[in-house]
C-alpha positions in Angstrom: 7.5 193.0 -25.9 6.0 189.5 -26.4 3.1 190.4 -24.3 2.2 193.2 -26.6 2.1 190.9 -29.6 -0.7 188.6 -30.7 0.4 185.0 -29.9 0.1 182.5 -32.7 0.1 178.7 -32.2 1.2 176.5 -35.2 -0.4 173.1 -35.1 1.2 170.5 -37.4 1.2 166.8 -37.7 1.2 164.0 -40.2 -1.9 162.9 -42.1 -4.7 161.8 -39.8 -2.9 162.5 -36.6 -5.9 164.3 -35.1 -5.1 168.0 -35.6 -8.7 168.9 -36.6 -10.2 167.1 -33.6 -7.8 168.7 -31.2 -8.6 172.2 -32.6 -12.3 171.5 -32.4 -11.9 170.6 -28.7 -9.7 173.7 -28.2 -12.3 176.0 -29.7 -15.1 174.6 -27.6 -13.0 175.2 -24.5 -11.3 178.4 -25.2 -12.4 180.2 -22.1 -13.8 183.2 -23.9 -10.7 183.9 -26.0 -11.4 185.2 -29.5 -9.5 182.9 -31.7 -8.7 183.3 -35.4 -8.1 180.1 -37.2 -6.0 179.7 -40.4 -6.2 176.4 -42.1 -3.9 175.2 -44.9 -5.9 172.5 -46.5 -4.2 170.1 -48.9 -6.6 169.3 -51.8 -9.3 171.0 -53.7 -12.0 170.8 -51.0 -11.6 172.6 -47.7 -13.0 169.7 -45.6 -11.2 170.6 -42.4 -12.6 174.2 -42.5 -16.1 172.9 -43.1 -15.8 170.6 -40.2 -14.5 173.3 -37.9 -17.3 175.7 -38.9 -19.7 173.2 -37.5 -18.2 173.2 -34.0 -20.5 175.9 -32.7 -17.8 177.6 -30.6 -18.5 181.2 -29.6 -14.8 181.8 -29.5 -14.4 181.3 -33.2 -17.0 182.5 -35.6 -17.1 181.5 -39.2 -15.6 184.9 -40.1 -12.6 184.0 -37.9 -11.9 180.9 -40.0 -9.6 181.4 -43.0 -8.7 178.7 -45.4 -5.5 178.7 -47.6 -6.2 176.2 -50.4 -3.5 177.2 -52.9 -1.1 174.4 -52.0 1.5 173.5 -49.4 1.9 176.5 -47.1 5.7 176.1 -47.1 5.8 177.1 -50.8 3.2 179.8 -50.6 4.3 181.9 -47.6 4.9 185.1 -49.6 2.0 184.8 -52.0 -0.6 183.4 -49.6 0.2 183.4 -45.9 1.7 186.9 -45.5 -1.2 188.7 -47.2 -3.7 186.7 -45.2 -1.9 187.6 -41.9 -1.8 191.3 -43.0 -5.6 191.3 -43.6 -6.2 189.6 -40.3 -4.2 192.2 -38.4 -6.0 195.1 -40.2 -9.3 194.0 -38.6 -10.9 196.3 -36.1 -11.6 193.4 -33.7 -8.3 191.7 -33.7 -8.1 188.2 -32.2 -6.7 187.3 -28.8 -4.9 184.3 -30.3 -4.2 182.9 -33.8 -4.2 179.2 -34.4 -2.7 177.9 -37.6 -3.4 174.3 -38.7 -0.9 173.3 -41.4 -1.7 170.6 -44.0 -0.4 167.2 -43.0 2.0 167.5 -45.9 3.4 171.0 -45.1 6.8 171.8 -43.6 6.3 173.9 -40.5 9.8 175.5 -40.5 9.2 178.0 -43.4 6.0 179.0 -41.8 7.6 179.7 -38.5 10.4 181.7 -40.3 7.7 183.9 -41.9 7.0 185.4 -38.5 10.3 187.2 -38.8 9.0 189.2 -41.8 8.8 192.9 -40.9 5.1 193.2 -41.5 4.4 190.4 -39.0 7.3 190.4 -36.4 6.2 193.6 -34.7 2.6 192.4 -34.2 2.6 188.6 -33.8 4.8 186.0 -32.2 4.8 182.2 -32.4 3.6 181.2 -29.0 4.6 177.7 -29.8 4.7 174.9 -32.4 2.6 171.9 -31.5 3.1 168.6 -33.4 0.4 166.0 -33.2 1.5 162.4 -33.6 -0.7 159.4 -34.4 0.7 157.1 -31.7 -1.0 154.0 -33.1 0.5 154.6 -36.6 4.0 155.0 -35.1 3.6 151.9 -33.0 2.6 150.0 -36.2 5.9 150.9 -37.8 4.6 153.5 -40.2 7.8 155.7 -39.9 10.5 153.1 -39.1 14.0 153.9 -40.5 15.5 150.6 -39.2 13.1 147.8 -38.7 15.8 145.9 -36.6 15.5 148.5 -33.9 11.7 148.6 -33.8 9.8 146.9 -30.9 7.6 143.9 -31.5 4.5 146.0 -31.4 5.5 147.6 -34.6 4.5 145.9 -37.9 6.9 146.0 -40.8 5.6 147.8 -43.8 7.1 146.3 -47.0 6.3 149.4 -49.0 8.3 151.6 -46.6 11.5 153.0 -48.0 14.3 153.9 -45.6 14.7 157.2 -47.4 11.0 157.9 -47.7 10.0 161.6 -48.0 7.1 160.6 -45.6 9.7 159.8 -42.9 11.6 163.0 -43.6 8.4 165.0 -43.3 7.6 163.2 -40.0 11.0 164.1 -38.6 10.7 167.7 -39.8 7.5 168.2 -38.0 9.0 166.8 -34.8 12.1 169.0 -35.2 9.9 172.1 -35.4 7.9 171.3 -32.3 7.9 173.0 -28.9 5.3 170.5 -27.7 4.6 167.0 -29.1 1.2 165.6 -28.5 1.1 161.8 -28.6 -2.5 161.4 -29.7 -4.6 158.2 -29.8 -2.7 156.6 -26.9 -6.0 154.9 -25.9 -5.3 152.5 -28.8 -2.1 151.2 -27.2 -1.1 149.5 -24.0 1.5 151.0 -21.6 4.3 149.2 -23.4 3.1 150.5 -26.7 3.1 154.1 -25.5 6.6 153.7 -24.0 7.8 152.4 -27.4 6.3 155.4 -29.2 7.8 157.8 -26.8 11.3 156.3 -27.4 10.8 156.2 -31.2 9.7 159.8 -31.4 12.5 161.0 -29.1 15.1 159.1 -31.2 14.1 161.0 -34.3 15.3 164.5 -33.2 18.2 166.2 -31.5 16.0 168.8 -29.9 14.0 167.7 -26.8 10.6 169.4 -26.8 8.0 168.6 -24.1 5.9 165.5 -24.9 2.4 164.7 -23.6 -0.1 162.0 -24.2 -3.7 162.4 -25.4 -6.7 160.5 -26.6 -9.3 161.8 -29.0 -7.4 165.1 -29.3 -8.5 166.1 -25.8 -5.8 168.6 -24.5 -6.7 171.5 -22.2 -6.5 174.9 -23.8 -4.3 176.0 -20.9 -1.7 173.5 -22.1 -1.9 174.3 -25.8 -2.0 178.1 -25.5 0.3 180.4 -23.6 3.6 178.5 -24.2 5.3 181.9 -24.7 8.2 180.4 -26.7 8.7 182.9 -29.5 9.7 180.1 -31.8 10.6 182.4 -34.7 13.7 183.5 -32.8 14.9 179.9 -32.6 14.3 178.9 -36.2 18.1 178.3 -36.8 17.9 175.2 -34.5 14.9 173.7 -36.4 16.2 173.2 -39.9 14.3 170.7 -42.0 15.5 168.2 -44.6 13.9 170.6 -47.1 16.0 173.5 -45.9 19.2 171.5 -45.7 18.7 170.3 -49.3 18.2 173.9 -50.4 21.5 174.8 -48.7 23.1 172.2 -50.8 21.6 173.6 -54.0 18.9 170.9 -54.4 15.3 171.6 -55.2 12.3 170.6 -53.1 9.8 168.4 -54.9 6.2 168.2 -53.7 5.2 165.8 -56.5 5.5 162.9 -54.0 1.8 163.6 -53.2 -1.3 163.9 -55.2 -4.9 164.7 -54.2 -8.2 164.8 -55.9 -11.9 165.2 -55.1 -14.4 162.5 -55.7 -18.1 163.5 -55.9 -20.6 160.8 -55.4 -24.4 160.3 -55.2 -26.2 159.9 -51.8 -25.1 157.0 -49.7 -28.0 154.8 -48.7 -26.1 152.4 -46.4 -23.3 154.3 -44.6 -21.9 151.3 -42.7 -21.6 149.2 -45.8 -20.0 152.2 -47.7 -17.4 152.7 -45.0 -16.6 149.0 -44.9 -16.0 148.9 -48.7 -13.9 152.1 -48.5 -11.5 150.2 -46.2 -10.9 147.7 -49.0 -10.3 150.6 -51.5 -7.8 152.2 -49.1 -5.9 149.0 -48.6 -5.8 147.9 -52.2 -4.7 151.3 -53.6 -2.5 152.4 -50.6 -4.5 155.6 -50.0 -2.8 157.7 -47.4 -5.7 159.8 -46.4 -9.4 160.1 -47.2 -11.8 162.6 -45.8 -15.0 164.3 -46.6 -18.8 164.0 -46.0 -21.7 162.1 -47.4 -25.4 162.7 -48.0 -27.5 160.0 -46.4 -31.2 160.0 -47.6 -33.7 160.8 -44.9 -31.1 162.2 -42.5 -31.1 165.9 -41.7 -27.4 165.7 -40.7 -24.5 165.1 -43.0 -22.1 162.2 -42.4 -18.5 163.1 -41.7 -15.9 160.6 -43.0 -12.2 160.7 -41.9 -9.8 157.9 -42.7 -6.1 157.3 -42.2 -4.9 153.9 -43.2 -7.5 151.2 -42.4 -9.0 153.3 -39.6 -12.1 155.2 -40.6 -14.1 157.4 -38.3 -17.7 158.4 -39.4 -20.5 160.1 -37.6 -23.3 162.6 -38.2 -21.7 165.9 -37.4 -24.0 168.8 -38.3 -27.2 169.6 -40.1 -27.2 170.7 -43.7 -27.6 174.4 -43.7 -30.3 176.2 -45.7 -29.3 176.7 -49.3 -26.4 174.2 -49.0 -26.4 171.6 -51.7 -26.5 168.1 -50.3 -24.0 165.7 -51.7 -21.2 163.3 -51.1 -17.6 164.7 -51.6 -14.4 163.0 -50.6 -10.8 164.2 -50.8 -8.3 161.5 -51.6 -4.6 161.9 -50.8 -1.9 159.5 -51.9 1.6 159.2 -53.4 2.2 160.6 -56.9 2.0 157.2 -58.6 -1.4 156.4 -57.3 -3.8 155.3 -60.1 -6.4 158.1 -59.8 -8.9 156.6 -62.3 -8.7 153.2 -60.6 -9.3 154.8 -57.2 -12.2 156.9 -58.5 -13.8 153.9 -60.0 -13.3 151.8 -56.8 -14.8 154.5 -54.6 -17.8 155.0 -56.9 -18.4 151.2 -56.9 -18.4 151.3 -53.1 -21.6 153.5 -52.9 
């Protein structure tokens, strides 16, 4: 029966783990599979979708990319995800495979559970849940519960609370996984990678497969075709969110805020990126991503930042009729001073 259904792969992972890069590589090496991509972007600007539209992969045309921008997918399953899936399944040329990239702030469990809805269960199955981990961030102590148990490679974060929702979210994404991709292992030595493996394994009772990767480079044959049927195992993947609801508590997404900053053209990209590092450090920005207009350049500059690491490169040409500009999505905790961050970023241009 599973073979008659369209397989769907759910790709989750914390902010900046490398989900988009991995999906871009997947699309470019899909082996002729027609892939439909559903993206749950957090924020008002669908940056990830725009990035993926520039990948040029024949296996995934722009019509096959669907963005859900109405908020965290775990709270919009009925209103947003289910209708989107229904429309996708009504298409004459149905996809061979569906890939769903969740927001870095989304809980994957409710999404997996949605595949048990009658309208979907008979036509689609969850081939597998893949959780992408930023190995360098874990090695630096970003998600440490008990600093006494952390290896010397990890750096204590004084702002890290032992009951932090960020840590719960990290654990929830690991708990949902059928395959864990330890990305960015090239930034660590062998001992660092071993420490990350032990730390990730200690976070969950389940024991999903775990592989290492760099630059999001994982073969499509590994990511697709797991054949798990994860929706049938949802009872063993309960999140902190679901356990709180069982106890009559409410889930609060107000831990996170996001906003879009629109800026003029950036004359000196290297200097701009360097100044952004200072803004991120001073205001504890969790994630910053977007693109910039550089005068005299036919390509737009992609900017992706997590912590103090910022990747930037010219990724595609401005399309005819597209308005050139600089637009960044900023994601941080709810008490972030938005006006101060906006002013600091504007001053960095």
